[in-house]
Structures are given as structure tokens and as C-alpha cells.
PLY file of the C-alpha trace (Angstrom):
ply
format ascii 1.0
element vertex 95
property float x
property float y
property float z
element edge 94
property int vertex1
property int vertex2
end_header
-0.05 -0.02 -0.08
1.01 3.44 -0.80
1.07 4.93 2.76
1.51 8.52 1.46
-1.62 8.09 -0.66
-3.59 6.55 2.04
-2.75 9.23 4.45
-3.53 11.85 1.84
-7.00 10.31 1.20
-7.79 10.33 4.98
-6.62 13.90 5.43
-8.40 15.25 2.43
-11.54 13.80 3.83
-10.84 15.92 7.05
-9.92 12.98 9.24
-7.01 12.55 11.28
-4.58 9.55 11.38
-4.06 8.09 14.79
-2.30 4.86 13.94
-0.74 2.93 11.02
0.58 -0.68 11.52
2.05 -3.02 8.97
3.71 -6.00 10.91
6.37 -7.63 8.86
5.83 -11.18 7.40
2.05 -10.95 7.84
1.05 -11.42 4.13
1.15 -7.68 3.55
-1.43 -7.02 6.07
-1.91 -3.64 7.58
-4.52 -1.40 9.39
-4.96 2.37 9.87
-6.92 4.08 12.66
-8.42 7.44 12.00
-10.89 9.81 13.52
-12.90 13.02 13.28
-13.87 14.48 16.67
-15.03 11.52 18.97
-15.80 9.20 15.97
-13.04 6.51 15.48
-12.74 4.36 12.31
-10.30 1.58 10.96
-9.53 0.46 7.61
-7.93 -3.02 7.60
-6.38 -4.91 4.58
-6.01 -8.64 5.47
-3.26 -9.69 2.92
-3.69 -13.36 3.35
-7.32 -13.43 2.41
-7.42 -10.25 0.44
-10.19 -8.45 2.20
-10.26 -4.59 2.64
-12.69 -3.52 5.36
-14.06 -0.43 7.09
-14.87 -0.71 10.66
-16.30 1.65 13.20
-15.11 2.00 16.88
-18.00 1.48 19.28
-16.00 1.36 22.44
-12.44 0.49 23.49
-11.17 -2.49 21.42
-14.73 -3.10 19.89
-14.75 -2.65 16.31
-17.99 -3.05 14.26
-17.59 -3.94 10.62
-19.40 -1.60 8.21
-18.36 -2.74 4.87
-15.77 -4.80 3.16
-14.65 -5.90 -0.25
-12.70 -8.86 -1.60
-9.60 -7.16 -3.01
-8.00 -10.13 -4.79
-7.73 -8.41 -8.30
-7.55 -4.87 -7.04
-4.42 -2.85 -7.70
-3.05 -0.33 -4.98
-4.79 2.59 -7.11
-8.12 0.71 -6.99
-7.84 0.15 -3.17
-7.21 3.77 -2.69
-10.17 4.51 -5.02
-12.29 2.20 -2.76
-11.02 3.82 0.51
-11.79 7.24 -1.03
-15.39 6.19 -1.52
-15.71 4.97 2.08
-14.14 8.18 3.48
-16.52 10.42 1.47
-19.68 8.38 2.48
-18.61 8.77 6.19
-17.51 12.31 5.92
-20.92 13.24 4.66
-22.31 12.42 8.04
-20.32 15.10 9.70
-21.46 17.90 7.23
0 1
1 2
2 3
3 4
4 5
5 6
6 7
7 8
8 9
9 10
10 11
11 12
12 13
13 14
14 15
15 16
16 17
17 18
18 19
19 20
20 21
21 22
22 23
23 24
24 25
25 26
26 27
27 28
28 29
29 30
30 31
31 32
32 33
33 34
34 35
35 36
36 37
37 38
38 39
39 40
40 41
41 42
42 43
43 44
44 45
45 46
46 47
47 48
48 49
49 50
50 51
51 52
52 53
53 54
54 55
55 56
56 57
57 58
58 59
59 60
60 61
61 62
62 63
63 64
64 65
65 66
66 67
67 68
68 69
69 70
70 71
71 72
72 73
73 74
74 75
75 76
76 77
77 78
78 79
79 80
80 81
81 82
82 83
83 84
84 85
85 86
86 87
87 88
88 89
89 90
90 91
91 92
92 93
93 94
């Protein structure tokens, strides 16, 4: 994942990045936690199963799946496009 493009997408949608983690030797998996105000979200990429998901934080360590896509055939650019779409949809709820 192009981390700079991911951060740009999140910041352009008026969210703030809290955490990015991409553990080595975990099939390319990563997650990013971001927020706006008191609302916290997480995007997770499961490299082993090729799932890209958006989750909403309900309480400490309690994440609710909002949506996901199977990203087996998605390029990095297509993943960013999908993430942009999710970010724009959730950002509308703040306007």
C-alpha cells in the first residue's frame, strides 16, 4: 500500500490518522486508525485473504464491521479509490 496516498485520502476527507501498523511477515496486511472528533474508524487490509474492510469503533477494542470488499484483483490504486469512496460516504455524516 502506498502509505502516502492512504494518508492523503484520509486527510483530504478531514480525518486525522491516529495509527498505522503493517507488521512484517504478515502477508502484507496492515491497518490504519483514523478519527474526526470523537468518532473513530479503522481500515484493515487482510493480505492473506485479500479483504479490505472499514470498521467503526463502538467502545475500546470493540470494532464493528461497516463494509468490506474482496480485493484479490484490485491494484493499489483501486484500493485507494475504494477507500476514498468509503471516506467520502462517512464524511457526509459530519457535514
